[in-house]
C-alpha positions in Angstrom: 0.1 -0.2 -0.2 1.4 3.4 -0.9 0.1 6.2 1.4 0.4 9.6 -1.1 -2.1 11.3 0.9 -3.3 11.2 4.4 -4.9 8.2 5.8 -6.8 8.0 9.0 -9.2 5.6 10.0 -12.3 6.7 11.7 -12.8 7.9 14.7 -14.8 7.4 17.8 -15.7 10.0 20.3 -17.4 9.9 23.9 -19.4 13.2 24.3 -20.4 14.8 27.7 -23.1 17.1 27.6 -22.6 19.2 30.7 -25.8 20.9 32.4 -26.6 22.7 35.8 -30.4 22.7 36.4 -30.3 26.7 37.5 -29.0 27.4 34.4 -31.6 27.4 31.3 -31.4 23.7 30.2 -32.7 24.3 26.6 -28.8 25.5 26.1 -28.0 21.9 26.9 -30.3 20.3 24.9 -29.4 22.7 21.5 -25.6 22.5 22.9 -26.0 18.4 22.2 -27.4 18.7 18.7 -24.9 21.3 17.5 -22.1 19.1 18.7 -23.5 16.2 17.6 -23.7 17.1 14.4 -20.4 19.1 14.5 -18.6 15.9 15.4 -20.6 14.0 12.8 -19.8 16.6 9.6 -16.3 15.7 10.7 -16.7 12.0 9.9 -16.6 11.0 13.8 -19.0 8.3 15.5 -20.0 9.8 18.5 -21.1 8.4 21.9 -23.5 10.1 23.7 -26.5 10.1 26.1 -29.7 10.1 24.8 -32.3 12.0 25.7 -34.8 8.9 26.8 -31.4 7.9 29.5 -30.8 11.7 30.8 -32.1 15.3 30.6 -31.7 16.0 27.1 -28.7 13.5 27.1 -26.9 15.7 29.1 -24.8 15.3 32.3 -25.9 16.9 35.7 -26.3 14.5 38.7 -24.3 11.5 40.0 -27.2 8.7 38.5 -26.6 10.2 35.2 -22.7 10.3 35.6 -22.8 6.5 36.0 -25.2 5.9 33.6 -22.9 7.5 31.0 -19.5 6.1 32.4 -21.2 2.7 31.8 -22.3 3.5 27.9 -18.8 4.8 27.8 -17.5 1.1 29.0 -19.9 -0.7 26.7 -18.4 1.0 24.0 -14.6 1.5 25.5 -12.7 -0.2 23.0 -13.8 1.8 20.3 -13.6 5.3 21.9 -10.6 7.3 20.9 -11.3 10.5 22.9 -14.3 12.2 24.7 -15.3 15.9 24.1 -16.7 17.6 27.3 -19.1 20.1 25.6 -20.2 23.3 28.2 -23.4 24.9 26.0 -24.0 26.5 30.0 -22.3 26.3 33.2 -22.5 22.4 33.6 -21.9 20.1 36.4 -18.1 20.2 37.6 -18.7 17.1 39.6 -21.2 14.8 37.0 -18.2 15.3 34.5 -15.2 14.4 36.7 -17.7 11.3 37.9 -17.9 10.1 34.6 -14.7 10.1 33.6 -13.2 8.7 36.8 -15.9 5.7 36.6 -15.6 4.9 32.9 -11.9 4.8 33.0 -11.3 4.9 29.5 -7.4 6.5 29.6 -8.1 8.4 26.6 -7.6 12.5 25.9 -10.3 14.7 26.9 -11.3 17.9 25.2 -13.2 20.8 27.5 -15.1 22.9 24.9 -17.1 25.6 26.4 -19.7 27.6 24.3 -19.4 32.1 24.5 -22.5 34.3 25.3 -23.8 36.5 23.0 -23.8 40.1 24.6 -27.7 40.5 23.2 -28.6 36.9 25.3 -27.1 37.7 28.6 -31.0 37.4 29.8 -32.0 34.8 32.6 -33.3 32.2 29.6 -30.4 32.8 27.4 -27.0 33.4 29.6 -24.7 30.5 29.7 -22.0 31.7 32.2 -19.7 28.6 30.4 -16.9 30.8 30.5 -17.0 30.4 34.1 -18.1 26.5 34.3 -15.0 25.6 32.3 -12.6 26.7 34.8 -14.3 24.6 37.5 -14.9 21.6 35.5 -11.1 21.6 34.8 -10.6 22.4 38.7 -12.0 19.0 39.5 -10.3 17.0 36.3 -7.3 18.4 38.4 -8.1 17.0 41.8 -9.2 14.1 40.1 -6.0 13.7 38.9 -8.0 13.1 35.1 -5.6 14.8 32.1 -7.5 17.2 29.7 -6.6 19.1 26.6 -8.2 22.5 26.0 -9.6 24.7 23.2 -7.3 27.4 21.6 -9.9 29.9 22.3 -11.1 29.9 26.1 -14.7 30.1 24.7 -15.6 28.7 21.4 -18.4 27.7 19.0 -18.7 24.3 18.4 -19.7 24.9 14.6 -16.9 27.9 14.1 -13.6 27.2 11.9 -11.4 27.8 15.1 -13.2 24.7 16.7 -12.9 22.8 13.4 -9.2 23.3 13.8 -9.5 22.5 17.7 -10.8 19.1 16.5 -8.5 18.2 13.9 -5.9 18.8 16.7 -7.7 16.9 19.1 -8.2 14.0 16.4 -4.3 13.6 16.2 -3.6 13.6 20.1 -6.3 10.8 20.3 -4.5 9.0 17.3 -1.0 9.7 19.1 -2.1 8.4 22.3 -3.9 5.1 21.1 -1.3 4.7 19.0 1.3 4.6 21.7 -0.5 2.3 24.6 1.1 -0.9 24.1 3.2 -0.4 21.1 5.5 -3.4 19.9 8.9 -2.5 18.4 10.9 -4.5 16.4 14.7 -4.2 17.2 16.1 -6.1 14.0 19.7 -7.0 14.6 22.1 -5.2 16.8 23.3 -1.7 16.8 26.3 -0.7 15.0 29.0 -0.7 16.9 29.8 2.9 15.7 26.7 4.2 16.5 26.5 5.3 20.6 24.4 7.7 20.1 21.2 5.1 19.4 21.6 3.7 22.5 18.4 3.4 24.2 17.2 1.9 27.7 14.0 -1.0 27.2 13.4 -0.7 30.5 12.2 3.2 30.3 10.2 2.0 27.4 8.5 -0.4 28.9 7.5 1.5 32.0 6.1 4.0 29.8 4.1 0.8 28.1 6.1 0.6 24.9 7.6 -2.6 24.5 10.6 -4.1 22.2 11.0 -7.1 20.7 14.4 -8.0 19.6 15.2 -10.4 16.3 19.1 -11.3 16.0 20.3 -11.1 12.3 21.6 -14.8 12.1 18.0 -15.5 12.2 17.2 -13.4 9.4 19.6 -14.7 7.5 19.1 -17.9 8.2 15.2 -18.0 7.0 16.3 -16.4 3.7 18.9 -19.0 3.6 16.5 -21.2 3.5 13.7 -19.9 1.4 13.5 -20.6 -2.6 13.6 -18.5 -5.2 9.9 -19.2 -6.0 8.5 -19.0 -2.7 5.2 -17.3 -3.0 5.8 -14.7 -0.2 9.4 -14.2 -1.9 7.8 -13.4 -5.5 4.9 -11.4 -4.0 7.5 -8.9 -2.6 9.7 -9.0 -5.7 6.9 -7.8 -7.5 5.9 -5.0 -5.3 9.3 -3.5 -5.3 9.1 -3.2 -8.8 5.8 -1.6 -8.7 7.3 0.7 -5.9 10.2 2.2 -7.5 11.8 2.4 -10.4 14.8 -0.6 -11.2 16.3 -0.3 -14.2 19.7 -1.1 -13.9 19.5 -3.0 -10.9 20.9 -7.2 -11.1 17.8 -9.6 -10.6 19.7 -11.5 -8.3 20.2 -8.3 -5.5 16.6 -7.8 -6.3 15.4 -11.0 -4.8 17.3 -10.7 -2.1 15.8 -7.7 -1.1 12.6 -9.4 -1.7 13.4 -12.6 0.5 14.4 -9.8 3.0 11.1 -8.3 3.2 9.1 -11.1 3.2 11.3 -12.3 6.1 10.5 -9.3 8.0 6.8 -9.4 7.0 6.7 -12.7 8.4 8.1 -11.9 11.9 6.6 -8.5 12.5 3.1 -10.2 12.0 4.3 -13.4 14.0 5.5 -11.3 17.3 2.4 -8.9 16.4 5.0 -5.6 16.2 3.9 -2.4 14.0 7.5 -0.9 13.3 10.6 -1.6 13.4 14.5 -0.4 13.8 17.0 -2.6 11.4 20.6 -3.2 11.5 22.5 -2.4 8.4 26.0 -0.8 8.7 27.8 -3.2 7.4 26.5 -6.4 8.3 23.5 -6.8 5.7 26.1 -5.8 2.9 28.4 -8.1 3.8 26.6 -11.3 4.9 23.4 -10.5 2.4 25.0 -8.7 -0.4 22.3 -5.6 -0.6 21.2 -2.9 1.3 17.5 -3.0 3.3 16.5 0.4 2.5 14.2 0.1 0.1 12.6 -2.5 2.1 12.4 -0.1 4.8 11.3 2.4 2.5 8.1 0.7 1.1 7.0 -0.1 5.6 7.4 3.6 5.9 5.5 4.7 2.7 2.8 1.8 4.3 3.0 3.9 8.2 4.6 1.1 9.2 7.6 3.1 10.2 11.1 1.1 10.1 14.3 3.4 10.9 18.2 2.1 10.2 21.0 1.4 13.1 18.6 -0.1 15.2 17.1 3.4 16.1 14.5 2.5 18.1 13.7 6.2 19.7 14.1 7.0 16.0 11.4 4.9 14.9 9.7 6.0 17.8 9.5 9.3 16.7 8.7 8.8 13.1 5.5 6.6 14.5 4.4 9.6 16.8 4.4 11.7 13.5 2.8 9.2 11.3 -0.1 8.8 14.0 -0.4 12.5 14.0 -0.5 13.0 10.6 -1.6 10.2 9.1 1.0 10.7 6.3 4.3 8.8 6.1 7.6 9.6 8.0 11.1 9.4 7.5 14.6 9.4 9.4 17.0 12.0 8.5 20.3 13.3 10.0 20.8 16.6 11.0 23.6 16.4 8.2 24.9 19.6 6.9 24.7 23.4 6.5 23.1 25.3 4.0 25.6 28.0 3.1 25.7 30.7 5.1 22.1 30.9 6.0 21.6 30.4 9.8 18.2 28.6 9.8 18.7 26.3 6.7 20.5 23.0 6.7 20.5 19.8 4.8 18.9 16.9 6.4 19.8 13.7 4.8 19.8 9.8 4.4 21.4 7.4 2.0 18.4 6.2 1.8 15.6 4.4 3.1 13.2 7.7 2.7 9.4 6.4 2.2 8.2 7.1 -1.4 5.9 9.6 -0.2 9.2 12.1 0.2 10.5 12.2 -3.0 9.8 14.4 -6.1 11.2 11.7 -7.9 12.8 8.5 -6.9 14.8 5.3 -8.2 17.1 2.7 -7.1 20.1 2.6 -6.8 23.8 1.7 -4.8 24.7 3.0 -1.8 27.8 5.5 -2.3 29.1 5.3 1.0 29.1 2.0 1.9 30.0 0.8 -1.5 33.9 2.1 -0.6 34.2 -0.3 2.2 32.0 -3.3 1.1 31.8 -3.1 -2.9 29.1 -1.6 -5.1 27.6 -5.3 -6.3 26.7 -5.8 -2.3 25.2 -2.3 -1.8 22.1 -2.3 -4.0 18.5 -1.2 -2.6 18.9 2.9 -1.5 15.9 5.0 -2.7 17.8 8.0 -4.2 16.2 11.3 -5.2 15.5 14.5 -4.0 13.3 15.5 -0.9 10.0 17.5 -2.7 9.2 21.0 -1.4 6.6 21.7 1.8 5.6 21.8 5.4 7.6 19.8 7.8 7.0 18.9 11.4 10.5 16.9 13.1 10.4 15.2 16.4 12.8 13.3 18.3 12.8 11.2 21.3 15.0 9.7 23.6 15.5 7.4 26.9 17.7 9.5 29.6 18.8 6.2 31.9 19.9 9.4 34.5 16.5 10.5 35.3 14.4 7.3 33.9 12.1 9.4 31.5 11.6 10.1 28.4 12.5 13.3 26.9 12.2 15.0 23.3 11.5 17.6 21.5 9.2 19.2 18.4 9.2 21.6 16.2 8.1 22.6 12.5 9.7 24.5 9.6 9.5 23.4 5.5 11.5 21.3 3.0 12.7 24.1 0.2 13.4 24.0 -3.4 17.1 25.4 -2.9 19.2 23.8 -5.1 21.0 20.8 -3.6 23.7 18.5 -5.5 24.1 15.3 -3.5 23.6 11.5 -3.6 21.4 9.7 -1.4 18.0 11.3 -0.3 18.6 15.1 0.9 16.3 18.1 1.1 17.0 21.5 2.1 15.0 22.4 5.7 14.3 26.0 6.8 13.2 26.5 10.3 13.1 29.6 12.0 15.6 30.4 15.2 17.3 27.0 14.0 20.3 27.9 15.8 18.3 28.1 18.9 17.5 24.6 18.1 20.4 23.3 17.1 22.1 24.8 20.8 19.8 22.9 22.5 20.0 19.4 20.6 23.9 19.8 21.5 23.4 21.0 24.9 21.1 18.2 25.9 22.9 15.7 23.8 20.4 14.6 21.6 21.0 12.2 18.9 21.8 13.1 15.3 18.7 11.5 13.7 15.4 13.6 13.5 12.0 12.1 12.2 10.4 14.5 10.1 7.1 14.1 8.1 4.9 16.6 5.6 2.9 18.4 7.8 2.3 20.5 10.7 1.3 18.3 13.3 4.4 19.9 15.9 1.7 21.1 18.6 -0.3 17.9 18.4 3.0 15.7 19.4 4.1 17.8 22.2 0.2 17.7 23.6 0.1 13.6 23.4 3.9 13.8 24.7 3.4 16.3 27.9 -0.1 15.7 28.5 -0.8 12.0 28.5 2.3 10.2 29.2 4.3 12.6 31.2 7.3 13.4 28.8 9.7 15.9 29.2 9.5 18.1 26.0 11.1 21.1 24.3 8.5 22.7 21.6 10.6 24.8 19.4 9.2 27.7 17.9 6.1 27.5 20.9 
């Protein structure tokens, strides 16, 4: 599957409609109807109390909170997030009780509908401006994390809330995608790359497991696979459809196909979603190809794959892909671009997904070829990265504090001229020197995950608010 455009599955939101009896409760009725319409128009399924289950389908009493919580629990596996809408002040305790009793462990968005200066009579006054503070106060007391709309009060039907909802949906995808994530580490960390060390235990403490596969097992399975094995033939056809292979020896393509078939089979069996692969230079010396195209194909299908067994690097790729619904790449912060302090060359040699390129072809790996010979390095995806908005992210496990930390931000890939090999693009990031100083002062890796999107705020919200990771938001 090639993912050249945004791909996100249908989402389901739980909806809590706040109400407080001595405020006009007809606002709860119309507010519920408006929010349901907005969510459904956004392609989101809604789980909400009906008017036959509570007054206007809202939540005001403890009994209604229990009823709503039971409804949510009955659909718990489907619910990606919860939207709390306050068409009037709302009952702060009932909202918090619902979330506590439901125990969904999903993101929560608090929205309050604004008053109109011309409708401030006792019959129409909302006071949700104030009620939102009380709702948040109670959620904080209950220890329930929540997200906020950009404006304190915002109409559900407004363009501003539409943007809030898109942002929140991305947060929900990231949180759901990281819960019980299993990452495949295929091979050992190359000896020359201390920079990609990481702690499996810190990741495990955050609900992220690492499953390992030794390269000797990969090689053994490849050696036992016949040339006409259906899995190998199918992967070979997929490779040739994916990228131009003109001038690549057929034997090299078959080796790539067998490698891809073995990795696919293991990932299915191990229930692994994403992978980090040893390349430098064991695969070249022992198999006679580079794994770049196979990894590119996986990343292009939203099954992110990073080289040099950079497990935390592929975690960043995965988070960006979850947030945007589009493929991510792992790049080196590699070169300055002339004298412009806000531009740099991002490069890999390369396994970038096809989604990243203006045009792409398969070639040999020019750097490793000097060591192991050209004939052992076929399989790279070579081309110039296209222009467009860029989000970037990096995560790292900090053994000294026992925490995951990271950074995220945004910029753009440009059309600036560049003559080089591999997969490369020029990036422009505001105050880039400040970012580079932060990376160096805090000892972050030279790898960064990138994505054609503007989802850095989504990444920051999910990582900090729902996982408690320490993050720097560049340019926030």
